[in-house]
C-alpha positions in Angstrom: 0.0 -0.1 -0.2 1.3 3.6 -1.0 0.4 6.6 1.2 2.8 9.4 1.2 2.4 12.9 2.2 4.3 16.2 1.6 6.0 17.9 4.7 3.8 20.4 6.5 4.0 22.4 9.7 1.3 20.4 11.2 1.5 21.7 15.0 1.1 24.9 16.7 4.6 25.0 18.4 6.5 24.6 14.8 6.8 28.2 14.2 8.3 28.7 17.8 10.7 25.8 17.8 12.1 27.0 14.3 12.2 30.8 15.3 14.4 29.5 18.5 16.4 27.1 16.5 17.5 29.6 13.6 18.3 32.2 16.4 20.5 30.0 18.2 21.9 28.5 14.9 23.0 31.8 13.6 25.0 32.4 17.1 26.3 29.0 16.4 27.8 29.9 12.9 30.1 32.6 14.9 31.2 30.3 17.6 33.2 27.7 15.9 32.3 25.0 18.1 31.6 21.4 17.3 27.9 19.9 17.6 29.0 18.1 20.7 30.7 21.3 22.4 27.6 23.5 21.4 24.4 21.2 22.1 25.0 20.8 25.8 25.1 24.7 26.2 21.7 25.0 24.4 20.1 22.3 25.9 20.9 23.2 29.0 19.7 26.9 28.8 16.3 25.3 27.4 16.1 23.0 30.6 16.9 26.3 32.7 14.1 28.1 31.1 11.7 25.4 31.7 12.6 24.8 35.3 12.4 28.7 35.8 8.6 28.7 34.3 7.6 25.8 36.8 9.4 27.6 39.7 7.8 30.9 38.9 4.1 29.4 38.8 4.7 27.6 41.9 6.5 30.6 43.7 3.1 32.5 43.5 1.1 29.6 44.9 3.1 28.9 47.8 3.9 32.3 49.0 3.4 32.7 52.9 0.2 34.4 54.3 0.8 38.1 55.6 2.1 37.8 58.9 3.6 34.6 58.6 7.4 34.0 59.8 7.5 30.9 57.9 10.2 30.9 55.3 9.7 29.4 52.1 12.7 26.9 50.8 13.8 24.2 48.4 11.5 21.5 50.4 8.6 23.5 49.6 9.1 23.4 46.0 10.4 19.8 45.9 7.1 18.8 47.6 5.1 20.4 44.5 7.6 18.5 42.2 9.4 21.4 41.1 13.1 22.3 41.2 14.2 25.1 43.4 16.1 27.7 41.6 18.4 29.8 43.7 18.6 33.7 42.9 21.7 33.1 40.9 20.2 30.7 38.5 17.4 32.6 37.2 17.2 34.4 33.9 16.7 38.0 35.3 19.9 37.5 37.4 21.9 36.5 34.6 20.6 38.8 31.9 21.5 41.6 34.3 25.1 40.9 34.6 27.6 43.5 33.7 28.9 43.2 30.2 32.4 42.8 31.4 31.7 40.1 33.6 32.9 36.4 33.1 29.5 35.2 32.0 30.5 31.6 31.3 31.6 31.4 34.7 28.6 33.0 36.2 26.1 30.4 34.1 28.5 27.4 35.1 28.1 28.4 38.8 24.2 28.8 38.3 24.3 25.0 37.0 26.3 24.0 40.2 23.7 25.8 42.3 20.8 24.1 40.9 22.5 20.8 41.2 23.3 21.7 45.0 19.8 22.7 45.8 18.3 19.7 43.7 20.2 16.4 44.3 18.4 14.6 41.7 20.4 16.6 39.2 23.8 15.7 40.4 26.3 15.9 37.9 23.9 16.0 35.3 23.6 20.0 34.1 26.3 21.1 31.6 29.2 23.5 32.9 31.1 24.7 30.0 29.4 27.8 29.1 32.9 29.6 29.3 34.0 28.4 26.0 31.5 30.9 24.5 32.4 34.2 24.0 30.4 36.7 26.8 28.8 38.6 23.7 27.3 35.3 22.0 26.4 33.9 25.4 24.5 36.9 26.5 22.7 36.8 23.0 21.9 32.9 23.7 20.4 33.8 27.3 18.3 36.4 25.3 16.9 33.8 22.9 16.1 31.3 25.5 14.5 34.0 27.8 12.2 34.7 24.7 10.3 31.5 25.4 7.0 33.1 27.1 6.8 32.0 30.6 3.2 30.9 30.1 4.0 28.1 28.1 3.1 24.8 29.2 5.4 22.1 30.3 5.0 20.2 27.1 6.1 23.0 25.0 9.5 22.7 26.2 9.5 19.4 26.0 8.8 19.7 22.4 11.4 22.3 21.8 14.1 20.1 23.5 13.2 17.3 21.4 13.1 19.6 18.2 16.8 20.7 19.1 18.1 17.4 19.9 16.8 16.3 16.5 18.7 19.0 14.8 21.8 18.5 16.5 21.6 14.6 15.8 21.1 15.6 12.2 24.3 18.0 12.3 26.5 15.4 14.1 25.8 12.7 11.3 26.8 9.1 12.5 27.7 10.1 16.1 23.8 11.9 16.4 22.5 8.4 15.7 24.1 6.9 19.0 22.0 8.9 21.1 18.7 9.9 19.0 15.9 7.8 17.6 13.5 9.9 15.1 10.4 10.9 17.2 8.0 9.3 14.7 9.7 5.8 14.8 9.6 6.1 18.6 5.9 6.9 18.6 5.2 4.2 16.4 6.8 1.8 18.8 5.0 3.0 21.7 1.6 3.2 20.2 2.1 -0.4 19.0 3.4 -1.4 22.4 1.0 0.3 24.7 2.7 0.9 27.8 -0.2 2.1 30.0 1.3 0.9 33.1 4.4 -0.9 34.6 8.1 -0.8 34.8 9.6 0.3 31.5 13.3 -0.9 30.5 15.8 0.5 27.7 19.1 -0.9 27.9 20.4 1.4 25.1 18.5 4.4 26.2 20.6 7.0 24.2 18.8 10.5 25.2 15.9 9.0 26.8 13.4 9.2 24.0 11.7 6.0 24.6 10.8 7.2 28.0 9.5 10.4 27.1 7.1 9.1 24.2 5.9 6.3 26.6 5.0 9.3 29.4 3.5 11.3 26.4 1.2 8.0 25.5 -0.1 7.6 29.2 -0.8 11.2 29.4 -2.6 11.1 26.2 -4.6 8.3 27.6 -5.9 10.6 30.6 -3.3 8.9 33.1 -0.5 10.5 35.1 2.7 8.9 33.8 4.7 9.4 37.1 2.0 7.4 39.1 1.5 4.9 36.2 4.9 4.0 35.0 8.6 3.9 36.1 11.8 4.1 33.5 14.7 2.3 33.9 17.7 2.8 31.4 21.2 2.1 30.6 23.6 3.8 28.3 27.2 3.3 27.6 28.3 6.9 27.0 28.6 9.0 30.1 27.6 12.3 28.4 24.6 10.8 26.8 23.6 9.4 29.9 23.4 12.9 31.3 21.4 13.8 28.3 18.9 11.2 29.1 18.3 12.5 32.7 18.2 16.1 31.5 15.6 15.0 28.9 13.5 13.4 31.5 13.8 16.4 33.6 12.6 18.9 31.2 9.5 16.7 30.5 8.9 16.4 34.1 10.0 13.0 34.7 12.2 11.0 36.6 14.1 7.8 36.2 16.9 5.5 37.1 19.4 6.1 34.2 22.7 4.0 34.9 26.1 4.3 32.8 27.6 1.1 31.7 28.3 -1.3 28.9 25.0 -3.4 28.5 27.2 -6.2 26.8 29.0 -7.1 29.8 27.0 -5.1 32.5 23.6 -5.8 33.5 23.1 -3.1 36.0 19.3 -3.4 36.3 19.4 -7.2 36.8 17.1 -7.4 34.1 16.0 -10.9 33.5 12.1 -11.3 34.1 11.9 -7.8 35.6 10.3 -5.4 33.2 6.8 -5.1 31.7 8.0 -3.2 28.7 11.1 -3.0 26.8 11.8 -0.3 24.2 15.0 0.1 22.5 16.9 1.1 19.5 20.3 -0.6 19.9 23.5 -0.2 17.6 23.2 -2.6 14.8 26.0 -5.0 13.4 28.4 -4.7 16.4 31.3 -6.9 16.2 34.2 -7.8 18.4 31.9 -8.5 21.3 33.7 -10.7 23.8 31.6 -13.7 23.8 33.7 -15.8 26.5 32.5 -13.0 29.2 29.1 -14.1 28.1 29.2 -17.8 28.4 27.2 -17.9 31.7 25.3 -15.1 31.3 21.4 -15.6 32.0 20.1 -13.0 29.6 20.9 -15.5 26.6 19.1 -18.7 27.2 18.6 -19.1 23.5 22.3 -19.8 22.7 25.1 -17.5 21.8 25.4 -16.5 18.1 28.5 -18.1 16.6 28.7 -15.0 14.1 30.7 -11.9 14.9 27.5 -9.8 15.0 25.9 -8.4 18.2 22.3 -8.5 16.7 21.0 -11.6 18.4 22.4 -10.6 21.7 20.3 -7.6 21.7 17.1 -9.7 20.8 17.8 -12.3 23.4 18.4 -9.4 26.3 15.2 -7.7 25.3 13.3 -10.8 25.4 14.7 -12.4 28.6 14.1 -8.9 30.4 10.2 -9.5 30.2 8.0 -10.5 32.9 5.5 -13.3 32.2 3.1 -11.1 30.4 5.6 -8.2 29.2 6.0 -6.8 25.8 8.9 -5.6 23.9 9.3 -3.2 20.8 12.6 -2.4 19.3 14.5 -1.3 16.1 16.8 -4.1 14.5 19.0 -4.1 11.1 16.7 -5.6 8.3 19.4 -8.3 7.9 18.6 -9.9 11.3 15.1 -11.0 10.0 16.8 -13.3 7.3 19.9 -14.1 9.4 21.3 -17.6 8.7 23.3 -20.3 10.7 23.3 -19.9 14.6 21.1 -16.8 14.5 18.6 -18.6 12.3 18.4 -21.5 15.2 18.0 -18.6 17.9 15.3 -17.0 15.9 13.4 -20.3 15.2 13.4 -21.2 18.9 11.9 -17.5 19.3 9.3 -18.1 17.0 8.5 -21.3 18.4 8.0 -20.0 21.9 4.9 -18.1 20.5 6.3 -14.6 21.7 6.9 -12.9 18.4 3.8 -10.9 17.8 4.5 -7.9 15.0 7.3 -7.2 12.5 7.0 -3.8 10.9 9.0 -3.0 7.7 10.2 0.5 7.8 11.3 2.5 4.7 14.5 4.2 3.9 15.5 7.8 4.9 13.8 7.9 8.4 17.0 8.2 10.3 19.5 11.1 10.1 22.5 8.9 10.0 21.9 6.2 7.6 19.6 6.1 4.6 18.9 2.2 4.7 15.4 0.9 5.8 14.9 -0.9 9.3 12.4 -3.5 10.8 10.6 -3.1 14.1 10.1 -6.2 16.4 7.6 -6.6 18.7 7.4 -9.5 21.3 4.6 -10.2 23.6 4.9 -13.1 26.1 1.2 -12.1 27.0 -0.2 -13.8 23.8 0.5 -17.4 24.9 -2.9 -19.0 25.2 -4.3 -16.8 23.0 -5.6 -17.1 19.3 -2.7 -15.1 18.4 -0.1 -17.5 19.7 0.2 -19.4 16.4 0.6 -16.3 14.2 2.7 -13.3 13.4 1.5 -10.2 12.1 3.8 -8.9 9.3 3.2 -5.3 8.2 4.7 -3.5 5.6 5.2 0.3 6.0 7.9 0.8 3.6 5.6 3.1 1.1 3.7 5.0 4.3 5.8 8.3 4.9 5.9 11.9 4.7 8.6 13.4 2.6 10.2 16.0 4.8 13.0 16.8 2.4 15.1 15.2 -0.3 17.0 12.9 2.3 14.4 12.4 5.1 11.1 11.1 6.1 8.7 10.6 8.8 5.2 9.7 9.8 2.3 12.2 10.1 0.1 11.4 13.1 -2.7 10.1 10.8 0.0 7.4 9.2 1.1 6.6 12.7 -2.6 6.1 14.1 -3.4 4.4 10.9 -0.4 1.6 11.4 -1.2 1.1 15.2 -4.9 0.6 14.3 -3.8 -2.2 12.0 -2.1 -3.9 14.9 -5.1 -3.1 17.1 -7.6 -4.6 14.8 -5.2 -7.6 14.6 -5.1 -8.1 18.4 -9.0 -7.4 18.5 -8.6 -4.1 20.3 -10.6 -0.9 20.3 -9.4 1.5 17.4 -8.4 5.2 18.2 -9.2 7.7 15.5 -7.8 11.1 17.1 -5.5 12.1 14.5 -7.3 11.7 11.3 -6.5 8.2 9.9 -10.5 7.0 9.8 -11.0 7.7 6.1 -7.7 5.7 5.0 -8.8 3.0 7.8 -12.3 2.8 6.3 -10.9 2.6 2.5 -8.6 -0.3 3.6 -10.8 -2.2 6.1 -14.0 -0.8 6.2 -17.3 -1.5 4.4 -17.9 1.3 1.8 -21.6 1.0 2.2 -21.6 1.5 6.2 -21.2 4.9 7.2 -21.4 4.3 10.7 -18.3 5.1 12.9 -15.6 2.2 12.6 -15.2 0.1 15.6 -13.4 -3.4 16.0 -17.0 -4.8 15.5 -17.9 -3.5 12.1 -14.2 -3.8 10.7 -12.7 -7.1 10.7 -8.9 -7.8 10.3 -8.0 -9.3 7.1 -4.8 -9.9 5.0 -4.1 -6.8 2.7 -1.8 -7.5 -0.3 0.9 -4.8 0.1 0.0 -4.1 3.4 -0.4 -7.0 6.0 -0.7 -10.7 6.6 -1.1 -12.7 9.9 1.2 -15.8 9.1 1.3 -18.9 10.9 4.3 -20.7 12.2 3.9 -23.4 9.8 4.0 -20.7 6.9 6.8 -19.2 8.8 8.8 -22.4 8.8 8.2 -22.8 5.2 10.1 -19.9 4.5 13.1 -20.9 6.5 12.0 -18.9 9.9 12.3 -15.8 8.0 10.8 -12.6 9.7 10.9 -10.4 6.7 7.6 -9.0 5.9 8.3 -8.6 2.5 8.2 -12.3 2.2 4.6 -12.7 3.5 2.7 -9.5 2.6 3.5 -9.5 -1.0 2.3 -6.7 -3.5 -1.0 -4.8 -4.2 -2.7 -5.6 -7.2 -2.2 -2.6 -9.8 0.9 -1.7 -7.9 4.5 -2.1 -9.3 7.3 -4.0 -7.6 9.9 -1.9 -6.4 13.6 -2.8 -6.6 13.5 -3.7 -2.8 10.4 -5.9 -3.3 12.0 -7.5 -6.3 15.3 -8.1 -4.4 13.3 -9.6 -1.5 11.3 -11.9 -3.5 14.4 -12.9 -5.5 16.4 -13.8 -2.2 13.2 -15.7 -0.9 13.2 -17.6 -4.4 16.7 -18.4 -4.1 16.3 -19.5 -0.5 13.6 -22.0 -1.7 16.0 -23.2 -4.4 18.6 -23.8 -1.9 16.2 -25.8 0.6 15.1 -28.0 -2.8 18.5 -28.4 -3.8 19.6 -29.7 -0.5 16.6 -32.1 -0.3 17.6 -33.5 -3.7 21.2 -34.0 -2.3 19.8 -36.0 0.6 17.5 -38.0 -1.6 20.4 -39.0 -3.9 22.5 -39.9 -0.8 19.5 -42.1 0.3 19.0 -43.8 -3.0 22.8 -44.5 -3.4 22.7 -45.8 0.0 20.0 -48.2 -0.8 21.2 -49.3 -4.1 24.4 -50.3 -2.2 22.5 -52.4 0.0 20.5 -54.1 -2.7 23.8 -54.8 -4.5 25.5 -56.2 -1.3 22.6 -58.4 -0.5 22.6 -59.8 -4.3 
């Protein structure tokens, strides 16, 4: 199925985000700093403005009554779920510093003062503001001070995410280590549906999976801080700080630990989490498997190939509680990997825990143009009608073209894809973002104008879009989890180069299987002939 949209400014915050970025970017152009040097400064000031906005709102609320001798202090703000900002860390003070003063040093001290009064932020805030010239830093403070104080907290979150994405794009390959495009994360979250429980990301980068999970809970009229707890691990120290800052600017807190997930299971993860979400590094080589020999995270066996993909897949699966769900990004090659990786994949499929596989087209990521696959596992589908099937969903031709080199999903496209999964699972459909016309076109009855529900729109295989395949069908395809092998092409649509490649590979695999069977028959016939000749 093909559904493409042009780029649009489709939310009320887009103009504010762009204005702020353009202003900050113009200052950056004169600063001669790398993205990795400039980004912590800007993100830190966005955080500070967010903290001041919430601080100011609560300050009015908790002012002592006239005549009261009681002094208001940090604990009063913390009791309201707000960070306490000392005077020297507030924008009015910073903006009024004399032009000749060491402004960078003053902002560094402001960040230390915030950490001192708010222990949860210990060693999180940036303190490298001295690398900017006074004049540039003063202008940057003015830019961030221009964010209106009446903006809601979510607006700051969106601004922070927007800047994260821009910096990730500018950092190239390194940016991909800490940032997963928001539309990919939202699709994972919408399919996973983390309403309540413990959420884990062992390759958490800047924490986007946690932020979108909290937003999902909020959109369904629940309090994220009461419904979910977040637990992450990140190898790079600076990136783990970025994640904690990202949580803070979204009004969240979490347990983010720094360490190498291959060798350190800092959360003692096996069987502990209700939801696992991740975008791990693909195709990592030179992992020391001798150190993993007795690791309980890999019960299906260690892959013999020099590739870490199936270590991640097993880690996500083993971390799930008895009814837990996982959703993660994976290289396309993992769905068809051979040898020991195929053996692990077969065991996983036979367990009945593979739920949904989604093909994503090229150009969704800032750092690579290659397509990818989203994997969804669900231990809770054991004993349900879905235990023997896997839903394959081909979303390679569903996207919005942002520019020549980048794509994403519109809210309607994201909702449509998540609704296909909901329909397959027998759940209620959601139509808050404009996906109903397309969904009615694909799954509904054109003669029925009543609102679409799971009762009047039954799941069915749609060539070119989706197919629920049985384990027997998957076994016949060599235990492949590549959606292109099952979904096919819609009637009247041309076969793309990628589709042709996948079909050609599938046919070649089938030929190899047949050739192997033929060789086995030849050997068996030869043995039988020898036995007959020996008895004559």
